[in-house]
C-alpha positions as CSV (number, residue, x, y, z in Angstrom):
1,X,4.4,-31.2,18.5
2,X,3.5,-28.1,20.4
3,X,1.4,-25.4,18.7
4,X,2.6,-21.9,18.1
5,X,1.8,-19.9,21.2
6,X,1.5,-16.5,19.5
7,X,-2.1,-15.5,18.8
8,X,-2.8,-15.5,15.1
9,X,-3.8,-11.8,15.1
10,X,-1.0,-10.6,17.5
11,X,0.5,-7.4,16.2
12,X,3.7,-5.6,17.1
13,X,2.7,-2.3,18.8
14,X,-0.8,-3.5,18.1
15,X,-0.4,-2.5,14.4
16,X,2.4,-4.3,12.6
17,X,1.5,-7.9,11.4
18,X,3.4,-10.6,13.3
19,X,2.4,-13.8,11.6
20,X,5.9,-15.2,11.2
21,X,6.9,-15.3,14.9
22,X,6.9,-18.3,17.2
23,X,6.5,-17.2,20.8
24,X,7.2,-19.4,23.9
25,X,7.8,-22.5,21.9
26,X,11.0,-24.4,21.0
27,X,9.2,-26.1,18.1
28,X,6.2,-25.4,15.9
29,X,4.3,-27.4,13.3
30,X,6.2,-27.7,10.0
31,X,5.1,-25.2,7.3
32,X,4.3,-26.5,3.8
33,X,5.5,-24.4,0.9
34,X,1.9,-23.3,0.4
35,X,1.6,-22.2,4.0
36,X,4.8,-20.1,3.7
37,X,3.4,-18.3,0.7
38,X,0.1,-17.8,2.4
39,X,1.6,-16.3,5.6
40,X,3.9,-14.0,3.6
41,X,1.0,-12.8,1.4
42,X,-1.1,-12.2,4.6
43,X,1.8,-10.1,6.0
44,X,2.7,-8.2,2.8
45,X,-0.9,-7.2,1.9
46,X,-2.0,-6.4,5.4
47,X,-3.9,-3.0,5.7
48,X,-1.1,-1.4,7.7
49,X,1.4,-1.9,4.8
50,X,-0.3,0.7,2.6
51,X,0.0,3.8,4.9
52,X,3.5,2.5,5.9
53,X,4.6,2.5,2.3
54,X,2.9,5.8,1.7
55,X,5.0,7.3,4.5
56,X,8.2,5.9,3.0
57,X,7.3,7.2,-0.4
58,X,6.5,10.6,1.1
59,X,9.9,10.8,2.9
60,X,11.6,9.8,-0.3
61,X,9.8,12.5,-2.2
62,X,10.7,15.1,0.4
63,X,14.4,14.2,0.2
64,X,14.2,13.9,-3.6
65,X,15.9,10.6,-3.4
66,X,16.2,8.9,-6.8
67,X,15.5,12.2,-8.7
68,X,14.8,10.2,-11.9
69,X,11.3,9.7,-10.6
70,X,10.6,13.5,-10.6
71,X,8.3,15.4,-8.3
72,X,4.6,16.0,-8.1
73,X,1.9,13.4,-8.1
74,X,3.5,11.4,-10.9
75,X,6.8,11.2,-9.0
76,X,5.1,10.3,-5.8
77,X,3.2,7.5,-7.5
78,X,6.4,6.1,-8.9
79,X,8.1,6.2,-5.5
80,X,5.0,4.5,-3.9
81,X,5.0,1.8,-6.5
82,X,8.7,1.2,-6.2
83,X,8.6,1.2,-2.4
84,X,5.7,-1.3,-2.3
85,X,7.4,-3.5,-4.8
86,X,10.7,-3.4,-2.9
87,X,8.9,-4.5,0.3
88,X,6.8,-7.2,-1.3
89,X,9.5,-8.8,-3.5
90,X,11.9,-8.8,-0.5
91,X,9.3,-10.4,1.7
92,X,8.4,-13.1,-0.8
93,X,12.0,-13.9,-1.6
94,X,13.3,-14.2,1.9
95,X,10.2,-15.8,3.5
96,X,8.5,-17.9,0.8
97,X,10.5,-18.4,-2.4
98,X,13.9,-19.3,-1.0
99,X,12.6,-21.0,2.2
100,X,10.5,-23.3,0.0
101,X,13.3,-24.1,-2.4
102,X,15.9,-24.6,0.4
103,X,13.5,-26.2,2.9
104,X,14.2,-23.5,5.5
105,X,11.7,-22.3,8.2
106,X,11.0,-18.5,7.6
107,X,9.6,-18.0,11.1
108,X,11.4,-16.1,13.9
109,X,11.7,-18.2,17.1
110,X,11.7,-15.9,20.1
111,X,14.4,-16.7,22.8
112,X,12.3,-15.0,25.5
113,X,13.1,-13.4,28.9
114,X,13.0,-16.8,30.7
115,X,16.0,-18.0,28.7
116,X,18.4,-15.0,28.7
117,X,19.0,-11.4,29.5
118,X,18.6,-8.4,27.3
119,X,22.0,-8.3,25.6
120,X,22.0,-12.0,24.8
121,X,18.6,-11.7,23.3
122,X,19.5,-8.6,21.3
123,X,22.5,-10.5,19.9
124,X,20.4,-13.5,19.1
125,X,17.9,-11.4,17.2
126,X,20.6,-10.0,14.9
127,X,22.2,-13.4,14.6
128,X,19.0,-14.9,13.1
129,X,19.8,-12.9,10.0
130,X,22.7,-15.4,9.5
131,X,21.4,-18.5,11.2
132,X,18.0,-20.1,10.7
133,X,16.2,-23.4,11.1
134,X,15.5,-26.0,8.5
135,X,12.0,-27.4,8.1
136,X,13.1,-30.4,10.3
137,X,14.5,-28.1,13.0
138,X,18.3,-28.1,12.4
139,X,20.4,-24.9,12.5
140,X,21.6,-23.7,9.1
141,X,23.1,-20.7,7.4
142,X,20.3,-18.3,6.5
143,X,20.7,-18.4,2.7
144,X,17.0,-17.4,2.4
145,X,17.7,-14.1,4.0
146,X,21.0,-13.3,2.5
147,X,20.4,-14.6,-1.1
148,X,16.7,-13.6,-1.0
149,X,17.5,-10.0,-0.3
150,X,20.3,-9.9,-2.9
151,X,18.0,-11.3,-5.6
152,X,15.2,-8.8,-4.6
153,X,17.7,-6.0,-4.8
154,X,18.7,-7.1,-8.3
155,X,15.1,-7.3,-9.4
156,X,14.5,-3.8,-8.2
157,X,16.8,-2.6,-11.0
158,X,14.0,-3.3,-13.4
159,X,11.8,-0.5,-12.2
160,X,14.1,1.9,-10.5
161,X,15.5,4.9,-12.5
162,X,18.2,4.0,-15.0
163,X,20.8,6.1,-13.3
164,X,20.4,4.1,-10.1
165,X,20.9,0.7,-11.7
166,X,24.4,0.3,-10.5
167,X,26.2,-2.4,-8.6
168,X,26.8,0.0,-5.7
169,X,23.1,0.9,-5.5
170,X,22.1,-2.7,-5.7
171,X,24.4,-3.6,-2.8
172,X,23.1,-0.6,-0.9
173,X,19.5,-1.7,-1.3
174,X,20.5,-5.2,-0.3
175,X,22.2,-4.0,2.9
176,X,19.4,-1.6,3.8
177,X,16.8,-4.3,3.5
178,X,18.8,-6.8,5.5
179,X,19.3,-4.1,8.2
180,X,15.5,-3.5,8.4
181,X,15.0,-7.3,8.7
182,X,17.5,-7.3,11.7
183,X,15.5,-4.4,13.3
184,X,12.3,-6.3,12.7
185,X,13.8,-9.3,14.5
186,X,14.5,-7.1,17.5
187,X,10.9,-6.0,17.6
188,X,9.7,-9.6,17.3
189,X,12.0,-10.6,20.2
190,X,11.0,-7.8,22.6
191,X,7.4,-7.1,21.7
192,X,6.1,-9.9,24.0
193,X,7.8,-8.2,27.0
194,X,6.4,-4.8,26.0
195,X,2.9,-6.4,25.6
196,X,3.0,-8.0,29.0
197,X,4.3,-4.7,30.6
198,X,1.4,-2.8,29.0
199,X,-1.1,-5.4,30.1
200,X,0.1,-5.3,33.7
201,X,0.1,-1.5,33.7
202,X,-3.5,-1.5,32.5
203,X,-4.5,-4.0,35.1
204,X,-3.0,-1.9,37.9
205,X,-4.7,1.2,36.6
């Protein structure tokens, strides 16, 4: 079975961890449950996640979203903790917990420029929110993504302010996280093209 072509330390925009992408390969070695958890942990606790979450918490503080957290250092600390928990729980639910239980492959398989044009690839990227591979390579509804984010949104009610523990807010968190995952798929799909373009430009210069 062909090996995954993406370098282990390949990073989107040279910063964002990209450990769950399969590039230039129709197949990749099957992941065990332990390997799924290990890759998600490596991604979730990567160094870039800390300033990324800090920026999200800062924006939330500036907008005074979820005012139950308050302002000042204490309010910022609560927002930072909640934002990090939201990201970590969602990542583990969608890419480790549910994929292990349902025997689904949490990796993103790039379609690539050699197989299709821009719009088809963009549509494919969004579509992977709803369709994924099983561990044995079959196509299947992406229950890990949809149910995983919904469970993560429900868990977030434990530590978000009491006034925000509503069904509407839970569904909003679920939709927002799923939207960010779709955007991440787009980055995973087109980053190799950007990386090659940057490499060629550097070579010419």
